Backbone bond lengths (Angstrom), bond angles and torsions (degrees), N, CA, C in turn:
res aa  C-N    CA-C-N  psi(-1)  N-CA   C-N-CA  omega(-1)  CA-C   N-CA-C  phi
1 X - - - 1.459 - - 1.523 109.70 -
2 X 1.345 115.93 143.77 1.445 121.54 -179.80 1.514 108.98 -120.57
3 X 1.333 116.55 134.45 1.456 120.67 -179.49 1.530 109.51 -72.96
4 X 1.316 115.50 131.06 1.461 122.06 176.23 1.530 107.76 -145.85
5 X 1.313 115.42 165.22 1.467 120.11 -178.69 1.518 110.61 -59.15
6 X 1.331 114.91 131.97 1.454 121.05 177.78 1.512 114.26 98.25
7 X 1.344 118.58 -15.43 1.461 120.27 -179.50 1.523 109.49 -73.77
8 X 1.331 116.86 144.21 1.457 122.49 -175.64 1.519 110.75 -111.21
9 X 1.325 115.06 130.09 1.463 122.80 175.76 1.518 106.91 -125.67
10 X 1.327 117.39 107.98 1.455 119.98 -178.72 1.519 110.19 63.50
11 X 1.345 116.89 -123.40 1.460 122.19 178.60 1.528 111.84 -90.07
12 X 1.322 117.55 -3.57 1.459 121.59 -174.62 1.520 111.65 -99.39
13 X 1.335 115.34 146.09 1.457 122.94 173.03 1.516 107.87 -125.54
14 X 1.320 117.42 120.12 1.460 121.46 -179.50 1.519 109.43 -63.21
15 X 1.356 115.79 126.66 1.465 120.17 -176.45 1.521 111.94 -109.58
16 X 1.329 118.06 -63.19 1.460 121.58 -174.73 1.520 110.40 -132.15
17 X 1.348 115.74 142.19 1.457 121.51 174.53 1.521 108.90 -82.34
18 X 1.345 116.78 132.07 1.468 122.14 -177.16 1.525 112.35 -111.02
19 X 1.319 117.71 18.78 1.457 120.73 -179.79 1.518 111.43 92.06
20 X 1.329 116.11 -157.13 1.455 122.18 -176.57 1.517 111.77 -82.33
21 X 1.348 115.54 139.62 1.453 121.07 176.80 1.512 111.38 -94.73
22 X 1.340 115.80 -171.42 1.462 120.51 -176.48 1.507 113.71 -65.41
23 X 1.341 118.24 -29.28 1.457 120.17 -179.16 1.522 112.49 -92.40
24 X 1.332 116.95 9.01 1.452 120.46 178.20 1.510 114.04 89.86
25 X 1.343 118.31 -7.21 1.462 121.59 178.95 1.523 109.25 -96.18
26 X 1.309 116.10 172.62 1.465 121.32 -175.45 1.527 111.25 -69.84
27 X 1.331 115.42 135.48 1.463 121.95 176.07 1.526 108.28 -96.12
28 X 1.343 116.13 130.60 1.459 121.77 -176.17 1.522 110.94 -117.41
29 X 1.354 114.02 141.83 1.465 120.36 167.86 1.515 106.51 -89.99
30 X 1.346 115.82 123.61 1.464 120.53 -173.32 1.530 109.97 -120.47
31 X 1.323 115.33 136.31 1.466 121.20 175.48 1.521 109.25 -91.59
32 X 1.342 115.28 132.89 1.457 120.77 180.00 1.521 109.80 -95.88
33 X 1.318 116.82 152.36 1.466 121.20 -178.54 1.523 112.21 -65.57
34 X 1.347 117.77 -16.82 1.462 120.72 179.23 1.523 112.11 -81.52
35 X 1.347 117.42 -4.96 1.462 121.04 178.97 1.509 113.90 104.44
36 X 1.334 118.50 -11.52 1.454 122.00 178.32 1.529 109.53 -95.18
37 X 1.352 115.99 178.26 1.450 119.72 178.48 1.523 109.42 -136.94
38 X 1.322 116.42 162.03 1.468 122.71 179.44 1.522 108.54 -151.10
39 X 1.304 116.46 174.28 1.464 121.28 176.15 1.526 109.27 -118.02
40 X 1.311 115.99 146.40 1.465 121.76 178.83 1.518 108.41 -155.37
41 X 1.310 117.21 148.29 1.456 120.80 177.04 1.523 109.40 -79.97
42 X 1.315 115.45 161.25 1.460 119.04 178.77 1.517 111.08 -62.89
43 X 1.349 117.26 -31.20 1.469 120.26 177.11 1.516 110.95 -63.69
44 X 1.336 117.14 -43.24 1.464 120.68 179.36 1.532 111.21 -65.32
45 X 1.323 116.56 -38.26 1.457 119.97 -179.55 1.522 111.25 -71.15
46 X 1.333 116.59 -43.57 1.460 120.02 -178.62 1.525 112.53 -67.23
47 X 1.328 116.67 -32.27 1.461 120.14 -179.53 1.518 112.69 -81.92
48 X 1.340 116.66 -11.83 1.452 119.38 -177.85 1.510 112.69 79.50
49 X 1.333 116.90 12.77 1.461 119.80 -179.74 1.523 111.17 -72.00
50 X 1.332 117.49 -27.58 1.462 122.33 178.44 1.523 108.18 -124.78
51 X 1.326 116.94 119.88 1.469 120.95 -179.30 1.518 111.66 -129.45
52 X 1.353 117.73 2.03 1.460 120.88 178.17 1.521 108.43 -154.96
53 X 1.350 115.98 174.01 1.466 119.59 -179.86 1.518 111.91 -73.46
54 X 1.324 117.28 -17.88 1.454 121.23 179.66 1.509 114.00 91.82
55 X 1.357 117.38 -13.56 1.460 121.03 -179.12 1.522 112.47 -104.87
56 X 1.343 116.97 -11.25 1.457 118.94 179.57 1.526 110.01 -78.90
57 X 1.306 115.79 174.98 1.461 120.82 -174.93 1.524 110.01 -60.58
58 X 1.339 117.98 128.45 1.461 120.02 -178.22 1.522 112.69 -65.51
59 X 1.308 115.82 156.28 1.456 120.73 178.99 1.523 110.39 -66.08
60 X 1.325 115.14 144.06 1.461 120.92 178.24 1.518 109.98 -74.85
61 X 1.332 118.36 163.70 1.471 120.56 176.82 1.521 110.95 -57.15
62 X 1.311 115.00 158.45 1.463 120.43 -179.85 1.528 109.64 -63.25
63 X 1.324 115.02 137.36 1.458 121.05 177.42 1.527 110.01 -99.24
64 X 1.330 115.78 166.35 1.463 119.93 178.06 1.530 111.05 -63.94
65 X 1.329 116.80 -33.97 1.457 119.92 178.55 1.532 110.96 -66.80
66 X 1.338 116.51 -39.85 1.459 119.94 178.72 1.526 110.70 -67.26
67 X 1.329 116.19 -40.22 1.469 119.56 177.47 1.521 110.70 -60.98
68 X 1.330 116.96 -42.78 1.458 120.53 -179.93 1.525 110.72 -64.38
69 X 1.332 116.60 -39.72 1.467 120.20 178.93 1.518 110.68 -68.29
70 X 1.335 116.81 -38.77 1.462 120.14 178.94 1.523 110.87 -65.00
71 X 1.317 117.35 -39.61 1.469 120.58 177.54 1.532 110.90 -61.83
72 X 1.303 116.17 -34.56 1.456 120.64 -177.19 1.534 111.70 -76.50
73 X 1.336 117.74 -35.91 1.459 120.84 -171.88 1.523 114.59 -102.03
74 X 1.330 118.45 -16.55 1.463 120.48 -168.98 1.537 113.05 -64.07
75 X 1.313 118.53 -40.82 1.459 121.36 -169.75 1.522 113.58 -62.73
76 X 1.334 118.92 -28.99 1.469 121.18 -174.54 1.520 113.46 -125.15
77 X 1.329 118.14 18.29 1.465 121.41 -177.77 1.519 110.24 -126.30
78 X 1.343 118.47 132.14 1.475 120.54 177.19 1.530 110.97 -59.25
79 X 1.315 116.22 146.43 1.464 120.54 -178.13 1.521 112.24 -63.50
80 X 1.343 117.32 -30.84 1.457 119.17 178.32 1.522 110.95 -65.19
81 X 1.324 117.35 -40.41 1.464 121.24 177.30 1.525 110.09 -65.05
82 X 1.340 116.56 -41.28 1.465 120.15 178.42 1.520 111.21 -64.40
83 X 1.353 116.40 -37.53 1.463 119.84 179.02 1.527 110.46 -61.19
84 X 1.337 116.65 -38.91 1.468 120.47 178.24 1.528 111.01 -69.40
85 X 1.314 116.54 -41.95 1.466 120.40 -178.28 1.514 112.15 -65.97
86 X 1.328 116.23 -38.93 1.462 120.27 -176.07 1.522 112.64 -93.81
87 X 1.353 116.49 -2.36 1.467 121.06 -179.03 1.526 110.84 57.86
88 X 1.328 115.69 45.83 1.457 122.05 178.46 1.530 108.87 -137.00
89 X 1.310 116.52 168.30 1.457 119.42 178.91 1.526 110.31 -75.80
90 X 1.323 114.37 161.60 1.464 119.44 177.98 1.528 110.66 -62.62
91 X 1.349 116.12 -35.68 1.461 120.34 178.00 1.523 110.73 -64.51
92 X 1.340 117.09 -38.00 1.462 120.12 179.54 1.529 110.58 -64.82
93 X 1.344 116.52 -38.16 1.467 120.07 177.74 1.522 110.19 -64.19
94 X 1.333 116.46 -43.80 1.458 120.24 -178.88 1.530 111.03 -64.34
95 X 1.316 116.82 -44.55 1.470 120.18 -178.71 1.531 110.99 -64.46
96 X 1.346 116.32 -40.93 1.466 118.66 -178.87 1.530 110.97 -68.62
97 X 1.332 116.85 -39.62 1.463 119.74 179.36 1.527 110.83 -64.99
98 X 1.328 116.82 -36.47 1.466 119.82 177.31 1.518 110.74 -65.61
99 X 1.341 116.31 -41.69 1.460 120.80 179.37 1.528 111.14 -63.38
100 X 1.336 115.96 -35.61 1.463 120.02 -179.13 1.523 112.86 -86.68
101 X 1.343 116.88 -4.46 1.462 120.50 179.35 1.514 113.24 72.61
102 X 1.340 117.13 36.55 1.463 121.51 -177.79 1.524 110.82 -95.33
103 X 1.337 116.75 148.43 1.460 122.57 179.37 1.526 109.48 -136.49
104 X 1.334 114.77 154.80 1.454 120.09 173.68 1.524 109.11 -74.11
105 X 1.329 115.87 149.37 1.462 120.46 -179.70 1.529 110.29 -74.21
106 X 1.328 116.69 159.85 1.467 121.15 178.30 1.523 110.88 -61.66
107 X 1.336 116.71 -37.82 1.464 120.00 179.47 1.528 110.97 -63.90
108 X 1.340 116.71 -39.58 1.461 119.82 178.78 1.527 110.70 -66.33
109 X 1.343 117.37 -43.52 1.460 120.93 -177.87 1.522 111.92 -65.87
110 X 1.326 117.44 -22.81 1.460 120.96 179.10 1.520 112.07 -92.89
111 X 1.317 117.42 0.91 1.456 121.13 179.58 1.522 110.26 -98.25
112 X 1.321 117.52 166.96 1.456 122.27 179.89 1.525 111.41 -69.14
113 X 1.339 117.89 -22.16 1.458 121.02 179.81 1.526 112.46 -62.98
114 X 1.338 116.81 -24.50 1.461 120.01 -178.73 1.524 111.99 -69.77
115 X 1.338 117.10 -20.41 1.452 120.57 -178.65 1.511 113.61 82.65
116 X 1.319 116.82 1.99 1.462 120.60 -179.79 1.526 110.88 -92.21
117 X 1.332 115.42 150.80 1.457 120.07 174.17 1.524 108.86 -71.96
118 X 1.309 115.62 126.02 1.452 121.05 -179.54 1.528 110.12 -93.31
119 X 1.344 118.41 159.87 1.468 120.42 178.92 1.530 111.20 -54.05
120 X 1.325 115.60 130.38 1.456 121.04 -179.43 1.507 113.90 96.22
121 X 1.348 117.49 -15.70 1.460 119.84 177.98 1.522 110.17 -74.58
122 X 1.313 116.68 145.75 1.460 122.39 179.38 1.524 108.76 -101.23
123 X 1.333 118.77 122.53 1.465 120.59 178.78 1.526 110.59 -59.42
124 X 1.324 117.93 140.97 1.470 120.13 -177.85 1.522 113.47 -65.30
125 X 1.339 117.92 -21.59 1.466 120.35 -179.30 1.525 112.42 -100.77
126 X 1.345 117.41 16.42 1.457 120.43 -179.51 1.528 110.29 -62.45
127 X 1.325 116.14 127.28 1.462 121.39 178.06 1.508 114.58 83.65
128 X 1.336 117.60 -4.20 1.465 120.51 179.70 1.526 109.86 -94.04
129 X 1.314 116.60 145.41 1.457 122.06 -177.23 1.524 112.60 -98.28
130 X 1.306 116.23 8.57 1.453 118.75 -179.94 1.513 111.50 110.33
131 X 1.313 115.59 169.82 1.454 120.96 -178.07 1.521 110.55 -73.94
132 X 1.311 116.86 132.90 1.456 120.90 178.32 1.524 109.89 -75.30
133 X 1.333 117.56 140.37 1.465 119.57 179.21 1.520 110.76 -63.80
134 X 1.327 115.05 142.34 1.453 120.46 -179.76 1.516 110.64 -113.57
135 X 1.325 115.52 157.90 1.449 120.44 178.58 1.520 111.82 66.08
136 X 1.322 116.36 -140.05 1.469 121.94 -178.10 1.517 112.37 -83.85
137 X 1.358 116.05 -0.51 1.470 118.73 179.16 1.523 110.92 -61.96
138 X 1.341 117.06 -28.67 1.462 120.23 -179.15 1.530 112.03 -64.34
139 X 1.331 117.85 -23.63 1.465 120.88 -177.64 1.524 111.76 -70.81
140 X 1.327 117.20 -28.21 1.473 120.28 -176.71 1.521 112.26 -111.25
141 X 1.318 117.56 9.98 1.460 120.75 179.25 1.519 110.70 -76.82
142 X 1.336 116.75 135.56 1.454 120.36 178.50 1.527 110.25 -64.23
143 X 1.312 116.06 136.23 1.453 121.54 177.77 1.528 110.37 -86.55
144 X 1.346 117.39 157.68 1.472 119.91 176.31 1.531 111.29 -54.99
145 X 1.327 115.71 133.39 1.458 120.15 -179.31 1.512 114.19 84.43
146 X 1.339 117.44 5.43 1.464 120.48 -179.04 1.527 110.68 -62.79
147 X 1.318 116.23 139.90 1.463 121.77 178.26 1.516 109.22 -116.95
148 X 1.333 117.94 136.29 1.468 119.76 179.70 1.521 110.97 -67.82
149 X 1.323 115.19 163.91 1.458 120.06 -177.23 1.527 112.92 -67.72
150 X 1.333 116.30 -16.56 1.466 119.78 178.45 1.531 112.47 -88.50
151 X 1.345 117.31 0.12 1.469 120.43 -178.27 1.521 110.28 -64.89
152 X 1.333 115.35 141.84 1.464 121.83 177.84 1.526 109.13 -131.00
153 X 1.318 118.40 142.05 1.471 120.72 -177.29 1.519 112.31 -71.47
154 X 1.330 114.94 160.24 1.460 121.15 176.34 1.530 108.77 -60.99
155 X 1.328 116.12 136.47 1.455 121.63 -177.53 1.512 113.22 102.77
156 X 1.341 117.46 -11.27 1.462 121.09 178.79 1.531 109.82 -66.11
157 X 1.330 115.81 139.14 1.457 121.26 178.30 1.518 109.64 -120.10
158 X 1.326 115.86 133.84 1.458 122.20 179.57 1.519 109.03 -136.58
159 X 1.311 116.32 157.65 1.461 122.63 177.00 1.520 107.97 -101.04
160 X 1.337 117.17 124.12 1.462 120.25 -178.02 1.529 110.25 -79.43
161 X 1.334 118.93 171.93 1.471 121.67 -177.28 1.525 114.07 -57.73
162 X 1.346 118.73 -22.79 1.456 120.96 -179.35 1.528 112.22 -90.54
163 X 1.326 116.50 1.00 1.458 119.96 175.84 1.516 115.32 93.11
164 X 1.340 118.65 5.59 1.464 121.55 179.33 1.526 110.36 -91.46
165 X 1.326 115.77 142.37 1.455 121.55 179.36 1.526 109.57 -85.93
166 X 1.351 115.79 128.74 1.461 121.40 179.15 1.526 109.98 -119.90
167 X 1.318 114.72 151.76 1.470 120.55 -179.30 1.516 109.35 -129.04
168 X 1.330 115.61 139.45 1.460 120.45 176.87 1.524 108.51 -82.30
169 X 1.353 116.21 121.34 1.452 120.66 -174.33 1.527 112.92 -108.85
170 X 1.339 118.04 -12.14 1.458 120.68 179.14 1.522 109.09 -156.20
171 X 1.331 115.86 169.93 1.464 121.89 179.88 1.519 109.17 -131.19
172 X 1.333 115.39 46.57 1.459 122.02 -176.83 1.523 109.51 -82.39
173 X 1.333 117.50 112.19 1.467 121.57 -177.99 1.518 112.88 -84.50
174 X 1.321 117.54 -4.87 1.460 120.26 179.39 1.519 112.07 -81.18
175 X 1.324 118.08 -4.13 1.452 122.29 179.89 1.522 109.17 -132.16
176 X 1.347 117.88 161.98 1.469 120.06 177.45 1.523 111.32 -56.16
177 X 1.318 116.41 143.76 1.463 121.34 -173.50 1.524 112.78 -60.58
178 X 1.346 117.92 -25.49 1.473 118.84 -178.00 1.527 112.07 -64.61
179 X 1.346 116.90 -23.97 1.459 119.62 179.53 1.530 112.10 -78.05
180 X 1.316 116.98 -8.37 1.466 120.78 177.78 1.530 111.39 -88.17
181 X 1.311 117.32 -0.90 1.471 121.76 -178.30 1.526 109.81 -119.52
182 X 1.336 115.37 144.87 1.466 121.53 177.25 1.524 109.35 -136.19
183 X 1.343 115.41 151.08 1.455 120.16 175.80 1.530 109.22 -71.92
184 X 1.323 115.53 133.61 1.457 120.74 -175.26 1.523 111.64 -64.79
185 X 1.338 117.55 -38.76 1.464 119.22 -178.58 1.527 111.27 -67.84
186 X 1.334 117.96 -30.14 1.463 120.70 176.11 1.533 110.49 -71.93
187 X 1.336 116.28 -39.63 1.462 120.05 177.38 1.529 110.36 -60.83
188 X 1.350 115.90 -42.05 1.467 120.03 -179.57 1.524 110.86 -63.82
189 X 1.320 117.17 -43.20 1.470 120.85 -179.98 1.530 111.06 -65.96
190 X 1.326 117.19 -45.81 1.462 120.52 -177.95 1.531 111.60 -65.65
191 X 1.319 117.26 -30.61 1.461 120.14 177.66 1.522 111.19 -65.73
192 X 1.328 115.88 -31.78 1.461 120.00 -177.83 1.524 112.97 -93.63
193 X 1.345 117.79 -35.19 1.462 120.87 -171.85 1.534 114.19 -122.76
194 X 1.313 118.74 -1.74 1.454 120.26 -178.90 1.522 111.88 91.09
195 X 1.326 117.12 -177.01 1.473 121.54 -176.80 1.526 112.26 -58.73
196 X 1.324 115.00 146.29 1.457 121.39 177.30 1.524 108.90 -77.74
197 X 1.338 119.19 125.53 1.477 120.78 -178.47 1.520 111.66 -62.71
198 X 1.330 115.52 153.32 1.456 119.95 175.60 1.526 109.96 -62.00
199 X 1.316 116.06 144.81 1.452 120.56 179.08 1.514 113.78 79.46
200 X 1.333 117.91 15.37 1.457 122.36 179.93 1.533 109.88 -124.82
201 X 1.310 115.85 158.98 1.456 121.46 -178.86 1.518 109.70 -142.83
202 X 1.335 114.96 149.28 1.460 121.33 176.26 1.524 109.61 -91.95
203 X 1.328 115.26 141.08 1.460 121.38 -178.75 1.529 108.67 -129.27
204 X 1.327 116.07 138.22 1.460 120.83 174.77 1.535 108.02 -80.51
205 X 1.309 116.18 123.20 1.472 120.40 -175.93 1.520 112.52 -58.12
206 X 1.335 116.60 -43.54 1.471 119.12 -176.68 1.530 112.21 -94.27
207 X 1.339 117.65 3.85 1.453 121.56 178.13 1.515 115.07 79.10
208 X 1.324 117.54 0.60 1.467 121.92 -178.63 1.528 109.05 -94.74
209 X 1.327 117.07 110.58 1.456 121.08 -177.07 1.522 112.74 -71.61
210 X 1.318 116.99 -16.65 1.464 119.61 179.39 1.524 112.22 -89.13
211 X 1.328 116.79 -9.82 1.469 121.15 179.58 1.528 108.41 -90.25
212 X 1.328 114.99 79.54 1.469 120.53 -173.49 1.527 108.81 -93.46
213 X 1.321 115.00 89.26 1.466 123.44 175.31 1.518 107.93 -131.58
214 X 1.329 116.13 148.44 1.456 119.87 -179.42 1.521 110.98 -60.84
215 X 1.343 116.59 -34.37 1.459 120.73 -179.78 1.527 111.95 -70.09
216 X 1.344 117.03 -18.04 1.454 120.96 -178.09 1.526 112.50 -96.58
217 X 1.327 116.71 4.79 1.460 120.76 -178.65 1.518 110.76 -109.14
218 X 1.333 115.09 142.49 1.454 120.53 179.21 1.525 108.98 -141.14
219 X 1.332 115.97 136.75 1.455 121.42 -176.54 1.525 110.02 -97.92
220 X 1.346 116.70 128.97 1.459 122.61 178.69 1.527 108.79 -128.52
221 X 1.321 115.82 149.10 1.460 118.88 168.14 1.523 107.98 -76.81
222 X 1.323 116.36 161.67 1.462 119.33 -179.06 1.526 111.53 -62.56
223 X 1.334 116.48 -34.81 1.465 120.34 178.45 1.520 110.10 -66.06
224 X 1.336 116.04 -45.98 1.466 119.96 179.10 1.523 110.78 -63.42
225 X 1.326 116.11 -37.83 1.464 119.60 -179.11 1.521 111.20 -66.83
226 X 1.350 116.21 -37.05 1.454 119.67 178.05 1.530 110.79 -65.36
227 X 1.331 116.32 -43.18 1.465 119.66 178.09 1.519 110.97 -65.67
228 X 1.327 116.34 -37.38 1.464 121.28 -179.41 1.518 111.48 -63.93
229 X 1.354 116.42 -35.66 1.459 120.72 -178.03 1.520 113.14 -93.88
230 X 1.346 117.07 5.33 1.455 120.47 -178.18 1.519 110.75 -66.77
231 X 1.315 115.04 147.41 1.458 120.92 179.77 1.528 112.13 -64.23
232 X 1.312 116.38 -26.03 1.457 119.89 -175.69 1.529 112.30 -75.24
233 X 1.321 118.02 -0.95 1.459 120.82 173.74 1.525 111.86 -82.54
234 X 1.347 115.67 -8.92 1.462 119.78 179.85 1.528 110.05 -89.16
235 X 1.333 117.94 164.59 1.471 121.22 177.29 1.531 110.82 -59.04
236 X 1.349 117.82 152.08 1.474 121.43 -177.17 1.519 113.76 -53.97
237 X 1.360 117.57 -39.33 1.459 118.63 -177.91 1.538 111.83 -67.37
238 X 1.348 116.97 -34.06 1.473 120.42 177.99 1.526 110.17 -69.46
239 X 1.345 116.14 -40.84 1.456 120.48 178.07 1.530 110.22 -61.19
240 X 1.362 116.89 -42.97 1.462 121.12 -179.09 1.526 111.08 -63.68
241 X 1.332 117.04 -44.76 1.461 120.47 -179.97 1.535 111.32 -64.93
242 X 1.315 116.79 -37.55 1.460 120.40 178.98 1.521 111.00 -64.64
243 X 1.336 116.18 -41.39 1.457 120.01 178.72 1.528 111.68 -67.31
244 X 1.348 116.89 -38.73 1.463 120.32 177.13 1.527 111.16 -64.04
245 X 1.321 115.92 -39.76 1.464 120.04 179.06 1.524 110.96 -63.71
246 X 1.330 117.36 -41.84 1.462 120.83 178.45 1.521 111.30 -64.14
247 X 1.338 116.64 -41.25 1.461 120.20 178.86 1.525 110.98 -64.64
248 X 1.340 116.95 -40.25 1.464 120.85 178.71 1.531 110.95 -64.28
249 X 1.324 117.33 -41.65 1.468 120.62 178.61 1.521 111.22 -63.01
250 X 1.335 116.63 -37.88 1.460 119.23 178.65 1.527 111.20 -64.69
251 X 1.329 117.17 -41.22 1.460 120.15 179.29 1.527 111.29 -66.50
252 X 1.327 117.20 -40.57 1.470 120.49 178.40 1.529 110.31 -62.34
253 X 1.311 116.50 -44.43 1.463 120.36 -179.62 1.525 111.52 -64.38
254 X 1.356 116.64 -40.72 1.450 119.80 178.95 1.527 111.02 -65.49
255 X 1.346 116.96 -40.33 1.462 121.39 179.08 1.526 110.76 -63.35
256 X 1.334 117.54 -41.08 1.471 121.08 -179.62 1.521 110.86 -67.20
257 X 1.336 117.78 -36.83 1.463 120.17 177.71 1.522 111.03 -66.47
258 X 1.333 117.57 -42.54 1.462 121.23 -179.47 1.532 109.95 -66.85
259 X 1.337 116.51 -36.87 1.478 119.68 -179.79 1.535 110.30 -68.40
260 X 1.334 115.62 -40.40 1.477 118.70 179.63 1.529 110.80 -66.84
261 X 1.333 116.47 -31.08 1.467 120.25 179.55 1.513 111.74 -73.69
262 X 1.336 117.14 -31.64 1.458 120.86 -177.51 1.510 112.35 -81.62
263 X 1.350 119.23 -25.19 1.458 121.46 -177.17 1.523 110.21 -68.83
264 X 1.344 117.94 136.80 1.479 120.22 179.92 1.525 110.42 -68.52
265 X 1.332 115.25 146.22 1.466 120.84 178.58 1.529 109.45 -107.25
266 X 1.303 115.49 143.20 1.470 120.13 179.15 1.525 110.48 -72.95
């Protein structure tokens, strides 16, 4: 459907064309059935997004009769036509049909009225590379092969926020950039011993993440690593003090919560 003078959408009747609107489509002056007028683009009218001036009396809640009529007509009728019949927006029709559990019929979805490309149809943008920039936009358009200012060449090494050294091993743009980086200590281990098994982790023997030597690396399973870092590996007096400290922190936190709850609020 094409918007032209005299066509009616909901409570609106297209009166005069006012030239191009903000979205590049035609802007129309529309007369509302309440006696007022408004402006809307042809895109807004065709989509059913605007069906009244917005100042007239709002539509009443859906009635049982309207629900029954919608159930009868929804499966084989475009939502824009339903929006006009029910004097509601296209979005209101969609929301109500979803609430009622209504669906379009298979015959409707296979017809041109559905707006979908059917088997054998040729997309209008087939073979096109997109809209060419106009005006001065071409001066700031990225050229093919452009690299952002944050790009770094393969072989670059950086230290991440946790203190581990990483190296860029590839520049594959078909995948997320994080997959182009590997930890240097893992690369060193895998070069000597092969891939690291699942459920295992590398540990620096002396705790220094910058001391990347094969002799300073040790492989542990996650279970072994958990036992290794357990508090019970410390002397009994250290374990006791740690537990007392945790208990004290819990009491302090509970006291602060109770105090904040008792204080009056403005």
